[in-house]
C-alpha positions as CSV (number, residue, x, y, z in Angstrom):
1,M,9.6,-3.9,71.0
2,N,10.4,-5.2,74.5
3,L,13.4,-4.5,76.8
4,F,15.4,-7.5,75.7
5,Q,14.9,-6.7,72.0
6,S,15.9,-3.1,72.6
7,I,19.1,-4.1,74.3
8,I,20.1,-6.5,71.5
9,I,19.5,-3.8,68.8
10,A,21.4,-1.3,70.9
11,I,24.4,-3.6,71.2
12,I,24.3,-4.2,67.4
13,E,24.2,-0.5,66.8
14,G,27.0,0.3,69.2
15,V,29.2,-2.4,67.6
16,T,28.5,-1.4,64.0
17,E,28.0,2.3,64.0
18,F,31.6,3.3,63.3
19,L,32.6,0.2,61.3
20,P,32.2,0.5,57.5
21,I,29.6,-2.2,57.5
22,S,26.4,-0.2,57.9
23,S,24.7,-0.1,61.3
24,T,21.4,0.6,59.7
25,A,21.6,-2.6,57.6
26,H,22.5,-4.7,60.6
27,M,19.5,-3.3,62.6
28,K,17.1,-3.9,59.6
29,F,18.5,-7.4,59.2
30,A,18.2,-8.2,62.9
31,N,14.6,-7.0,63.3
32,P,12.9,-10.0,61.6
33,F,15.1,-12.5,63.5
34,L,14.1,-10.8,66.8
35,G,10.5,-10.6,65.9
36,I,10.5,-6.8,65.8
37,A,7.8,-5.3,63.5
38,S,8.4,-2.0,61.7
39,T,6.6,0.8,63.6
40,P,7.0,4.5,64.0
41,F,8.6,3.9,67.4
42,V,11.1,1.3,66.1
43,D,12.1,3.6,63.3
44,L,12.6,6.5,65.8
45,Y,14.5,4.1,68.2
46,E,17.0,3.1,65.5
47,I,17.8,6.7,64.8
48,V,18.0,7.9,68.4
49,I,20.4,5.1,69.5
50,Q,22.6,6.0,66.5
51,L,22.9,9.5,67.9
52,A,23.7,8.0,71.3
53,A,26.4,5.8,69.8
54,I,27.9,8.7,68.0
55,A,28.0,10.7,71.2
56,S,30.9,8.4,72.2
57,V,33.0,10.4,69.7
58,V,32.4,13.6,71.7
59,I,33.7,11.9,74.8
60,I,36.8,10.2,73.2
61,Y,37.8,13.3,71.3
62,R,36.4,15.9,73.8
63,K,39.6,18.0,73.8
64,R,39.5,18.5,70.1
65,F,35.7,18.6,69.8
66,F,35.5,21.4,72.4
67,D,38.5,23.4,71.3
68,F,36.7,26.7,70.6
69,K,39.9,28.4,69.6
70,H,39.6,26.8,66.2
71,L,36.2,27.9,64.9
72,S,37.1,26.7,61.4
73,F,36.7,23.1,62.6
74,Y,33.0,23.7,63.3
75,L,32.5,25.6,60.1
76,K,33.9,22.8,58.1
77,L,31.6,20.4,59.8
78,I,28.6,22.6,58.9
79,V,29.8,22.8,55.3
80,A,30.2,19.0,55.1
81,V,26.7,18.3,56.6
82,I,24.8,20.6,54.3
83,P,24.5,18.1,51.4
84,A,23.0,15.4,53.6
85,L,20.5,17.9,55.0
86,V,19.4,19.0,51.5
87,F,19.2,15.6,49.9
88,G,17.7,14.0,53.0
89,A,14.8,16.5,52.9
90,L,14.3,16.4,49.1
91,L,14.4,12.6,48.8
92,K,12.7,11.5,52.0
93,K,10.2,9.3,50.2
94,H,12.9,7.5,48.3
95,I,14.9,7.0,51.4
96,D,12.0,5.6,53.4
97,A,11.1,3.2,50.6
98,A,14.7,2.0,50.4
99,L,15.0,1.5,54.1
100,S,12.0,-0.8,54.1
101,N,13.4,-3.0,51.3
102,L,15.8,-5.7,52.5
103,W,16.6,-6.7,48.9
104,V,18.0,-3.2,48.3
105,I,19.9,-3.1,51.6
106,A,21.5,-6.6,51.1
107,T,22.5,-5.8,47.5
108,V,24.1,-2.6,48.6
109,M,25.8,-4.4,51.5
110,L,27.4,-6.9,49.1
111,L,28.4,-4.4,46.4
112,G,29.9,-2.1,49.1
113,G,32.0,-5.0,50.3
114,I,33.4,-5.5,46.9
115,I,34.4,-1.8,46.8
116,L,36.1,-2.1,50.2
117,L,38.3,-4.9,48.9
118,F,40.1,-2.4,46.6
119,I,40.1,0.7,48.7
120,D,43.5,0.2,50.4
121,G,45.2,-0.4,47.0
122,L,43.4,2.5,45.4
123,F,44.6,5.0,48.0
124,E,47.9,3.4,49.0
125,K,49.8,6.5,47.9
126,N,48.1,8.6,50.6
127,H,51.1,9.0,52.7
128,S,50.0,12.3,54.3
129,K,51.8,12.8,57.7
130,E,49.0,15.2,58.8
131,E,47.1,13.6,61.7
132,S,44.8,16.5,62.5
133,I,41.3,17.2,61.4
134,E,42.5,20.3,59.4
135,L,41.3,20.2,55.8
136,S,40.0,22.7,53.3
137,Y,36.4,23.8,53.0
138,Q,36.3,22.3,49.5
139,K,37.4,18.9,50.7
140,S,34.9,19.1,53.6
141,L,32.1,19.6,51.1
142,I,33.3,16.7,48.9
143,V,33.3,14.4,51.9
144,G,29.8,15.6,52.7
145,C,28.7,14.8,49.2
146,F,30.1,11.2,49.7
147,Q,28.0,11.0,52.8
148,V,24.9,11.6,50.6
149,L,25.5,8.3,48.9
150,S,24.9,6.5,52.2
151,I,21.6,8.2,52.5
152,L,20.5,7.4,48.9
153,F,21.7,3.7,49.2
154,P,20.9,2.3,52.7
155,G,23.4,-0.4,53.5
156,L,26.3,1.4,52.0
157,S,27.4,2.7,55.4
158,R,27.8,6.4,56.3
159,S,31.2,5.8,57.8
160,A,32.4,3.9,54.8
161,A,31.2,6.6,52.4
162,T,32.8,9.4,54.3
163,I,36.1,7.6,55.0
164,I,36.4,6.8,51.3
165,G,35.4,10.4,50.5
166,G,38.2,11.6,52.8
167,M,40.8,9.3,51.3
168,S,39.8,10.3,47.8
169,Q,40.9,13.8,48.9
170,K,44.3,12.4,49.7
171,L,43.8,12.4,53.5
172,S,45.6,9.8,55.5
173,K,43.5,6.9,56.9
174,K,43.6,8.3,60.4
175,T,42.5,11.8,59.3
176,A,39.7,10.4,57.1
177,L,38.6,8.3,60.0
178,E,38.5,11.1,62.5
179,F,36.7,13.5,60.1
180,S,34.1,10.7,59.5
181,F,33.6,10.4,63.3
182,F,33.2,14.1,63.8
183,L,30.8,14.6,60.8
184,A,28.5,11.9,62.3
185,V,27.7,14.2,65.2
186,P,25.9,17.0,63.4
187,T,24.5,14.6,60.8
188,M,22.8,12.3,63.3
189,L,21.8,15.2,65.6
190,A,19.9,16.7,62.7
191,A,18.4,13.3,61.7
192,S,17.3,12.6,65.3
193,A,15.7,16.0,65.8
194,K,13.8,15.8,62.5
195,S,12.6,12.2,63.2
196,T,11.6,13.0,66.8
197,L,9.6,16.0,65.6
198,D,7.9,14.1,62.8
199,V,6.9,11.2,65.0
200,Y,5.7,13.5,67.8
201,K,3.4,15.3,65.3
202,S,2.0,12.2,63.7
203,N,2.1,9.7,66.6
204,P,2.4,11.5,69.9
205,E,1.4,8.3,71.7
206,V,4.8,6.8,70.8
207,F,6.3,8.9,73.6
208,A,4.6,6.9,76.3
209,S,6.6,6.3,79.5
210,D,7.4,2.7,78.6
211,N,8.8,3.7,75.2
212,L,10.9,6.4,76.8
213,I,12.4,3.9,79.1
214,L,13.3,1.7,76.1
215,L,14.9,4.7,74.4
216,L,16.9,5.6,77.5
217,V,18.2,2.0,78.0
218,G,19.0,1.6,74.3
219,A,20.8,4.9,74.2
220,V,23.0,4.1,77.2
221,V,23.9,0.6,75.9
222,A,24.7,1.9,72.4
223,F,26.8,4.6,73.8
224,L,28.9,2.3,76.0
225,V,29.4,-0.3,73.3
226,A,30.3,2.3,70.8
227,L,33.1,3.6,73.0
228,I,34.8,0.2,72.4
229,S,33.9,0.0,68.8
230,V,35.7,3.2,67.9
231,Q,39.0,2.1,69.3
232,F,38.6,-1.3,67.6
233,L,38.0,0.3,64.2
234,I,41.1,2.5,64.5
235,R,43.3,-0.5,65.4
236,V,42.0,-2.7,62.7
237,V,42.2,-0.1,59.9
238,E,45.7,0.9,60.9
239,K,47.0,-2.7,61.0
240,Q,44.9,-4.5,58.4
241,G,43.1,-1.9,56.3
242,F,39.5,-2.3,55.0
243,R,39.7,-5.7,53.3
244,V,38.5,-7.6,56.3
245,F,35.3,-5.5,56.4
246,G,34.9,-6.0,52.7
247,W,34.8,-9.7,53.0
248,Y,32.5,-9.5,56.0
249,R,30.0,-7.3,54.0
250,I,30.1,-9.7,51.0
251,A,29.4,-12.7,53.2
252,L,26.6,-11.0,55.1
253,G,25.0,-9.5,52.0
254,A,25.1,-12.8,50.1
255,T,23.6,-14.6,53.1
256,I,20.7,-12.2,53.5
257,L,20.0,-12.3,49.7
258,L,20.0,-16.1,49.8
259,L,17.6,-16.1,52.8
260,L,15.3,-13.6,50.9
261,F,15.5,-15.7,47.7
262,T,14.5,-18.9,49.6
263,Q,11.8,-17.0,51.5
264,H,13.4,-17.8,54.9
265,L,13.5,-14.1,55.7
């Protein structure tokens, strides 16, 4: 991976991280077109820049995120992230295999798009006036279980899974969106720490100075782009709902499947 490739991937990550269209799928789809081979460093890079993009949430919602007067907020995040930590550790081999299979990712992308077409109608009765992150521990755990689906099925989208999980618990769109944003922080922090440790143990040469520069540049770019992406998602969902993302997913998933079938990818 060179500097140009790292910047392009970081832009893709920043744009797609919070949209319900799977940032992981977009990076995996983009790699072959950019001539990026799958290596331990590339895999680590994709996870680290996801954490950088998610850090934008901490800046945007800093007053709420650092409100230590409400410790229940942090406890609920811990409860919600536990399922992902458990299943991520138990099913690592399955997850790694799925992440390397573009057929699986493209299929999940398409099917997830079909689901998004009906989400607004399915939860149209969610007229909750509550706009805060306050929700029960039980609901937090259920949203966390929905997040596991995005781990088991790469291409589903972590944000889509958790937003749908929140809305299934009768949360308003805004509340579901915000909890999805917040839940991403401990989830990707844990994933980044685990991946960094694993790569360091097995391939310490990955942390050469050149690679560290690419990581730094990619992290900064992903973070800055994600600051805009978060605001875009909120505006689109509030005005148009999720259907536009559903159609986009269907179009992209079908295109990638066609390219794979015709051996152009």
